[in-house]
Each structure stands twice: as C-alpha cells, then as structure tokens.
C-alpha positions in Angstrom: 101.7 234.2 95.6 102.2 234.8 92.1 103.9 236.9 89.7 101.5 239.0 87.4 102.6 241.1 84.3 101.3 244.8 83.9 102.6 245.8 80.6 101.2 249.6 81.4 103.6 249.5 84.2 106.7 248.5 82.1 106.6 250.4 78.9 105.5 247.1 77.3 103.4 247.7 74.1 101.3 244.8 72.9 99.3 244.2 69.9 96.6 242.9 72.5 95.4 240.3 74.8 96.9 237.2 73.2 100.2 238.4 72.3 100.1 240.0 76.3 99.4 236.4 77.3 101.9 234.9 75.4 104.8 237.3 76.6 103.7 236.5 80.2 103.7 232.8 79.6 107.2 232.9 78.1 108.5 234.7 81.1 107.1 232.8 83.7 104.4 235.1 84.8 101.0 233.0 85.9 98.9 236.2 85.3 98.1 239.6 83.5 96.5 242.8 85.0 93.9 243.4 82.1 90.8 245.6 81.9 87.8 244.0 80.8 86.8 247.2 79.1 89.9 246.9 77.0 88.8 243.3 75.9 85.6 244.6 74.9 87.2 247.3 72.9 89.3 244.7 71.0 86.3 242.7 70.1 87.3 239.7 72.7 84.3 238.4 74.1 84.3 236.3 77.3 84.5 232.6 75.7 87.3 233.7 73.6 89.2 235.3 76.6 88.8 232.2 78.5 89.8 230.2 75.6 92.8 232.0 75.2 93.7 232.0 78.8 93.4 228.4 79.0 95.7 227.8 76.2 98.5 229.7 77.5 97.8 228.9 81.4 97.8 232.6 82.3 94.8 234.0 84.0 93.8 237.8 84.6 94.9 238.8 88.1 93.1 242.2 88.3 91.8 245.5 87.1 92.2 249.2 87.4 88.9 250.5 89.2 87.1 252.2 86.1 85.8 255.0 88.7 87.2 258.3 89.4 87.5 259.1 92.9 89.5 262.6 93.2 85.9 264.5 93.7 82.4 264.0 94.3 81.4 265.3 90.7 84.1 262.9 89.1 82.5 260.1 91.1 79.1 260.5 90.4 80.0 261.0 86.6 81.9 257.6 86.5 80.4 255.5 89.4 77.5 254.1 86.7 80.3 252.1 84.6 81.5 250.0 87.5 78.7 247.4 87.4 79.1 246.4 83.8 83.0 246.4 84.3 82.4 244.0 87.7 80.1 241.9 85.7 82.3 241.0 82.9 85.3 240.9 85.1 83.4 237.9 87.3 83.0 236.2 84.0 86.7 236.1 83.3 87.2 235.0 86.6 88.7 238.0 88.1 88.6 238.8 91.7 90.5 241.7 92.5 90.0 245.4 91.5 92.4 248.3 92.6 93.2 252.0 92.8 95.3 254.4 94.5 94.2 257.4 96.9 95.7 260.9 97.4 97.5 261.3 100.6 96.3 265.2 101.0 93.3 267.4 99.9 93.1 271.0 99.0 89.6 271.1 100.0 88.8 268.6 103.1 90.4 268.4 106.4 90.8 264.7 107.7 87.7 264.2 109.2 85.5 265.5 106.3 88.0 263.6 103.7 87.8 260.3 105.4 83.6 260.3 105.5 83.7 261.1 102.0 86.1 258.3 101.1 84.0 255.7 103.4 80.9 256.9 101.5 82.4 256.4 97.8 84.5 253.3 98.8 81.1 251.6 100.6 79.2 252.2 97.2 82.1 250.7 95.2 82.8 247.9 97.4 78.7 247.0 97.3 79.0 246.7 93.7 82.0 244.6 93.7 81.2 242.2 96.5 78.1 241.3 94.4 80.6 240.0 91.7 82.9 238.1 94.5 85.6 240.7 93.6 88.0 242.3 96.3 89.1 245.8 96.4 92.5 246.8 96.9 93.4 250.6 97.7 96.8 252.0 97.9 98.1 254.7 100.2 101.0 257.0 99.0 104.0 257.3 101.5 106.2 259.8 100.0 106.2 263.1 102.2 106.1 265.7 99.4 102.5 264.5 98.4 101.6 264.5 102.1 102.4 268.1 102.3 101.6 269.0 98.7 98.1 270.2 99.6 96.5 272.1 102.8 95.3 268.9 104.3 97.3 265.5 105.1 95.4 262.7 104.8 95.8 258.7 104.9 99.3 257.9 104.2 100.0 254.9 106.2 99.2 250.9 106.5 97.1 251.8 110.1 95.2 254.4 108.5 94.4 252.5 105.2 93.1 249.7 107.4 90.8 251.9 109.8 89.4 253.3 106.7 88.8 249.8 105.3 87.2 249.0 108.7 85.0 252.0 108.5 83.7 251.3 105.2 82.7 247.7 106.8 82.0 245.6 103.7 84.5 242.8 104.1 86.0 242.9 100.6 88.4 245.7 101.0 91.9 245.8 101.8 95.4 247.3 100.7 97.1 247.6 97.3 100.5 247.3 99.4 103.3 248.7 97.4 106.8 248.4 98.8 108.0 251.8 98.0 105.1 253.6 99.9 105.7 251.4 103.1 109.3 252.3 102.7 108.3 255.7 102.3 106.3 255.7 105.1 109.1 254.6 107.4 108.5 250.7 107.0 111.4 249.1 105.3 111.8 245.6 104.3 109.5 243.5 106.1 108.2 246.0 108.8 105.0 246.2 107.3 103.9 242.9 108.7 103.6 244.1 111.9 100.3 246.2 111.1 98.9 243.3 109.0 96.3 241.4 110.8 96.0 238.7 108.4 96.3 237.9 104.7 93.1 239.2 103.8 94.2 242.8 104.6 96.1 242.6 101.4 94.5 242.2 97.8 97.4 242.9 95.8 101.2 243.7 95.9 103.5 245.9 94.1 107.1 245.5 94.4 109.5 248.3 93.7 112.6 249.5 95.2 113.6 252.6 96.3 116.8 255.1 95.7 119.7 254.2 97.8 121.2 257.0 99.9 118.3 259.3 100.2 117.0 260.1 103.7 113.3 258.7 104.1 111.8 262.2 104.5 113.0 263.3 101.2 112.3 260.1 99.2 110.0 260.9 95.8 107.1 258.9 94.3 109.4 258.9 91.7 112.3 257.5 91.0 111.4 254.1 91.9 113.0 251.0 90.5 112.4 246.9 89.8 114.7 245.0 91.8 118.5 244.9 91.5 117.9 248.1 89.0 120.9 250.4 89.2 120.1 253.2 91.5 117.8 251.1 93.7 119.0 249.1 96.5 117.4 251.6 99.2 114.7 249.1 100.2 115.2 245.5 101.5 113.0 243.7 99.1 114.1 240.4 100.3 112.8 241.2 103.8 109.6 242.6 101.9 108.9 239.0 100.2 109.7 237.0 103.1 107.5 238.9 105.2 104.6 238.4 102.7 105.6 234.4 102.6 105.3 234.5 106.3 101.6 236.0 106.2 100.7 233.3 103.9 100.0 235.8 101.0 98.3 234.2 98.0 97.6 236.9 95.3 99.4 238.6 92.6 102.8 240.5 92.9 103.3 243.2 90.4 106.4 245.1 89.5 105.3 249.2 89.0 108.5 251.1 88.6 109.1 254.4 87.5 112.2 253.2 85.6 114.2 255.1 83.2 116.0 251.8 82.2 112.8 250.2 81.0 111.7 253.6 79.6 114.5 253.6 77.5 113.6 250.2 75.8 111.5 248.9 73.3 111.9 245.4 73.1 108.9 243.6 74.7 110.9 240.3 75.6 113.7 242.0 76.9 111.6 244.0 79.0 109.5 241.3 80.4 112.7 238.9 80.9 114.4 241.9 83.1 111.3 242.3 85.3 110.7 238.4 85.5 114.5 237.8 86.4 114.3 240.8 88.8 111.0 239.3 91.0 113.0 236.0 91.0 115.8 237.4 92.6 114.0 238.4 95.7 111.4 235.7 95.6 111.2 233.7 99.2 113.1 230.4 98.8 
C-alpha cells in the first residue's frame, strides 16, 4: 500500500497538476487523487500528464465518480459522461474510481433501494471494467445518517459486499473508511473479519474518530487526521496493521474534516502534517 494525497480533502489549494505532483513528491506521497476532467480543463493532454508523472515519480491513484447516484433522473443525466472520463483515466494509468453512498432514503424501502443501486452500479461497473478500472463505494456508518430519512439502507461492510456480489461484475469493492468502520461498530482492525480477500478493498480513507464519544453518538464530522487533538477514539495502528495482514496494495488517503487544517493556508505545512500523521500509524 502507498500514501496518496487528495488536496480537496485537506484544504490544499494548488495552481494545478504539476504543483500538486511537486507537493506530493516533496512530502513522501507516491500518488495523488486527480480527475482526468480537471486535467482537460487545465489544458494538459495525456502525453504531458504522463511526462509530468514520470518527472516527479508520482502517479494518479484514483478519481471521483463523475456520475450522480442520488436519484434516477440525476443518474440518467450524468451517466453519459462516464465513458469519456474512464477512457481518459485508462490512458493515464488510473485504475481506481470511487464514490460514497447514502445510508438512508426518504423514498425507497430497503429492497427497492437495493435493486435501484444494483441497476445503477452494474451499468457504471460495466463501463469501468471495459477500461480495467476498479470501483470503490463508501458506506456511511454514523447512526444519525442512517436515521436521517424514513428508510435505513446499507451502512456496514457485509451489506456493501452483498451489494457488490449482487452487481456481479467483479470490479466493485469497498472504499473503506476507518471512521465509518468505527461508527458502524468496528474499531481498529476489527473490520478485517468481514473482508474475504484484498480484492474487496479498492481504496482506503484513514481518519480518526473523536475520543470519549459513544459510538451511537459519533457523527460524520468531526473527524481527524491521525494524532490530531480531539481524535484518539479509534485504534488506527490496529486498522493499518490489519490492512497489512490482508496484503492490501492500494492507496491510503487521509480525509479528515479537520478544523486544524481548515484554519491553515500553507500547502507545505498541511502536506507535511498529513504525511507525518500517516507515518505515525504506518505498519512497521
């Protein structure tokens, strides 16, 4: 596994792709999260992007799903954009795409919502599979999200893996977030008992949870980078050691909703804090 820098998760504002690569290299990240559509908007073609990645020794680990999955209409409106983005990603050597999924619904009971997501994700996964791209979906564990709407939906690892199996394309797995594992009742490395093999995990987000808050009262925010004051609720060393035991080989991304980082404006300082925080829990 390797460290990947996602500027959008960290209040890092760069002047484009090359500056992002340079920042990642300087602070020991082997990859960045970056969307092919952003490269196009910057006027950077495939050859230039590959050349820059070669110069800095930093790859693009993943990109966010460009399709909206909140409703059938939103899906139908945005799905046609996927193939173009997937084709561009494949040319750049990007093999992971990710998104998150709401764990309750105001409109659909569980079974109907399950079938709706199978329909959407199967269409998405077939396109991505044509370009050798894995699809990671994040479940949300906090109780307040599960009860936010009339009908609860998937909010656990086993529920997500059941959905992956129902989709059946073979290239769908988890965006595994330590905070959502914790808030679903799986602190530290306990998530590993539900993972069948390393292929179940497409991408990892590592975030600490608040200390001293009962799990049923943990919210989606705040969450913390490893070692940040206010965190300490989760055993992130145990979490990372379990990833190592599973022989996970993909990217590890910090995605805190951090007041500390949001109050900073120095990209170098932020990247150093985050890189050091990952190193503090990295398996020996």
